[in-house]
C-alpha positions in Angstrom: 8.6 -9.6 2.0 5.2 -10.5 3.3 3.2 -9.9 6.6 0.2 -11.4 8.2 -2.6 -9.7 10.1 -5.5 -11.6 11.5 -4.9 -14.8 9.7 -8.6 -15.9 9.6 -9.8 -12.7 8.3 -7.0 -11.4 5.8 -4.7 -13.0 3.3 -0.9 -12.5 3.4 0.0 -8.9 2.7 2.8 -8.4 0.1 5.2 -5.8 1.1 7.4 -4.1 -1.6 10.1 -1.5 -1.0 10.2 1.1 -3.6 13.0 3.6 -4.1 10.5 6.4 -5.1 8.0 5.7 -2.3 7.8 8.5 0.4 4.9 7.1 2.4 3.5 3.7 3.3 0.5 2.9 1.0 -2.0 0.0 1.1 -3.7 -1.3 -2.0 -6.6 -3.8 -1.7 -7.7 -5.7 -4.8 -9.8 -9.0 -5.1 -6.6 -10.9 -5.8 -4.7 -9.7 -2.7 -3.3 -6.8 -0.6 -0.2 -4.9 -1.3 1.8 -2.6 0.9 4.3 -0.3 -0.7 7.0 1.2 1.7 10.0 3.5 1.4 13.4 1.8 1.3 14.2 3.3 4.8 11.0 2.1 6.4 11.8 -0.1 9.5 10.1 -3.5 10.3 8.6 -1.8 13.5 7.2 1.1 11.5 5.7 -1.2 9.0 4.1 -3.4 11.7 2.7 -0.3 13.5 1.2 0.9 10.3 -0.5 -2.4 9.7 -1.8 -2.8 13.1 -3.4 0.8 12.9 -4.9 -0.2 9.4 -6.1 -3.5 10.5 -9.8 -2.8 11.0 -9.9 -0.9 7.8 -8.1 -3.7 5.9 -10.7 -6.2 7.3 -13.7 -4.3 6.2 -12.3 -3.3 2.9 -11.1 -6.8 2.2 -14.4 -8.4 3.0 -16.4 -5.9 1.0 -14.1 -6.5 -2.0 -14.5 -10.2 -1.8 -18.3 -10.0 -1.5 -18.5 -7.7 -4.4 -16.2 -10.0 -6.4 -18.1 -13.1 -5.7 -21.4 -11.5 -6.7 -20.1 -9.5 -9.7 -18.1 -11.9 -11.9 -20.8 -11.9 -14.4 -20.6 -12.0 -18.2 -21.1 -8.5 -19.5 -23.4 -8.0 -22.6 -21.2 -5.3 -24.1 -17.9 -3.3 -23.6 -17.0 0.2 -24.0 -13.4 0.8 -25.0 -11.3 3.8 -25.3 -10.8 5.4 -28.8 -13.9 3.5 -30.1 -17.1 5.6 -30.4 -19.6 2.8 -30.3 -19.9 0.1 -27.6 -18.8 -3.4 -28.7 -21.5 -6.1 -28.3 -20.0 -9.2 -26.7 -20.7 -12.4 -28.2 -19.6 -15.8 -26.7 -19.3 -18.5 -29.0 -17.2 -21.7 -29.9 -14.5 -20.5 -32.1 -10.8 -21.1 -32.9 -9.5 -17.8 -32.2 -9.5 -16.5 -28.6 -11.2 -13.3 -29.7 -12.1 -11.4 -32.9 -13.1 -7.8 -33.2 -15.5 -6.6 -35.9 -15.0 -2.9 -35.9 -17.6 -2.3 -38.6 -20.4 -4.0 -36.7 -19.1 -3.0 -33.4 -19.0 -6.6 -32.2 -16.4 -8.6 -30.1 -16.5 -12.3 -30.6 -15.0 -14.2 -27.6 -14.3 -17.8 -27.3 -16.6 -19.3 -24.7 -14.0 -21.5 -23.0 -12.4 -19.5 -20.1 -14.4 -16.5 -21.1 -12.8 -14.0 -18.7 -9.3 -14.8 -19.7 -10.2 -14.5 -23.3 -11.9 -11.2 -22.8 -8.7 -10.0 -20.8 -6.6 -11.1 -24.0 -8.9 -9.0 -26.2 -8.6 -5.9 -24.1 -4.8 -6.2 -23.8 -4.5 -6.8 -27.6 -6.7 -3.6 -28.1 -4.6 -1.6 -25.8 -1.4 -2.6 -27.5 -2.8 -1.4 -30.8 -4.3 2.0 -29.7 -2.5 3.2 -26.5 1.0 3.6 -27.9 -0.3 5.7 -30.8 -2.2 7.8 -28.4 0.7 8.4 -26.3 2.7 9.3 -29.3 0.0 12.0 -30.2 0.1 13.5 -26.7 3.8 13.4 -26.7 3.9 15.4 -29.9 1.2 17.8 -28.8 2.9 18.9 -25.7 6.6 18.5 -26.8 7.7 15.9 -24.3 9.2 13.0 -26.3 9.7 9.4 -25.0 11.6 6.4 -26.3 9.5 3.3 -26.2 5.9 2.4 -25.0 4.9 -1.1 -23.6 1.6 -2.2 -22.6 1.3 -4.6 -19.8 -1.1 -5.7 -16.9 0.5 -4.7 -13.6 -1.4 -5.1 -10.5 -0.6 -1.6 -8.7 0.4 1.0 -11.4 -1.5 2.8 -14.2 1.8 3.7 -15.8 5.6 4.1 -15.3 8.6 6.0 -17.0 12.1 4.7 -16.7 15.4 6.7 -16.6 15.8 6.0 -20.4 12.3 7.5 -21.0 10.5 4.3 -21.7 7.0 4.4 -20.9 4.7 1.5 -19.6 0.9 2.0 -19.6 -1.5 -0.3 -17.9 -3.8 -2.1 -20.5 -6.8 -1.5 -18.4 -6.7 2.1 -19.3 -8.7 1.4 -22.4 -11.6 0.6 -20.0 -11.4 4.4 -18.9 -12.7 7.5 -20.5 -10.2 9.5 -22.7 -9.7 12.3 -20.3 -8.3 9.8 -17.7 -6.1 8.0 -20.4 -4.8 11.4 -21.4 -4.1 12.4 -17.8 -2.1 9.2 -17.1 0.0 9.7 -20.3 0.7 13.3 -19.2 1.8 12.2 -15.9 4.2 9.7 -17.4 5.5 12.1 -20.1 6.1 14.6 -17.3 8.6 12.1 -15.8 10.8 12.4 -18.9 11.6 15.9 -17.8 11.4 15.5 -14.0 12.2 12.0 -12.7 10.6 12.6 -9.3 7.3 14.0 -7.8 8.8 17.4 -7.0 6.9 20.7 -7.2 8.6 21.2 -10.7 7.0 17.9 -11.8 3.6 18.8 -10.7 3.9 22.2 -12.3 4.8 20.4 -15.5 1.7 18.2 -15.2 -0.6 21.1 -14.5 0.7 22.9 -17.5 -1.0 20.3 -19.7 -3.6 18.7 -17.5 -5.2 21.5 -15.4 -7.7 19.2 -13.9 -5.1 16.6 -12.9 -6.1 16.6 -9.2 -9.7 15.6 -9.9 -8.4 13.2 -12.6 -6.2 11.6 -10.1 -9.1 11.4 -7.6 -11.3 9.8 -10.1 -8.6 7.2 -11.1 -8.1 6.2 -7.4 -11.8 5.6 -7.1 -12.3 3.6 -10.4 -13.2 0.0 -9.7 -12.2 -2.3 -12.6 -14.7 -5.2 -13.6 -14.4 -8.3 -11.6 -13.5 -10.4 -14.8 -10.3 -8.4 -15.0 -9.0 -10.1 -12.0 -9.9 -13.7 -12.7 
């Protein structure tokens, strides 16, 4: 389902109904705008919400696009979760899309479609380190899970299925460890409480006493522009 506001100023707004949504929530990214709504929300409620949010959407979208157009620059280095040293980024002509040198703290990336190659490197890194880290957190707090998958969703940092399969966003490896840990605990808590009830948040607080501040930080984090190319 899609909606349009101020055609000349905004793109189509992708509307997604979600069974666990309790409120209408907008998310603006350089690649588009997404509105998550509860299953019971009416078309009239959605349109009223969008009308009320229109000015904010226009300003936020324009700011995003201006920043994006100015900031898609090639970084000189890259800090990744779990690795103490910063990786020096080296563009070059090579057969592999990317290659990590963990001893020299270098990341060699193919110069063709550099942004896509860098994304591929980050996703591969995440697939190697995030599941093992989740396993460590799971063991330390006593909340087991079944499987862990690493993906690149547009709107979620993680999810937990009814079968206790957990998905983590690959972009988490661009975050500091306390944020990664907070997301892991959030999803592991869903293996015990498959909702956002008071009991769920009590479980989160038991293992992440700063979860409110961590959630606030996560909401304000802006991923680098090359992640959206």
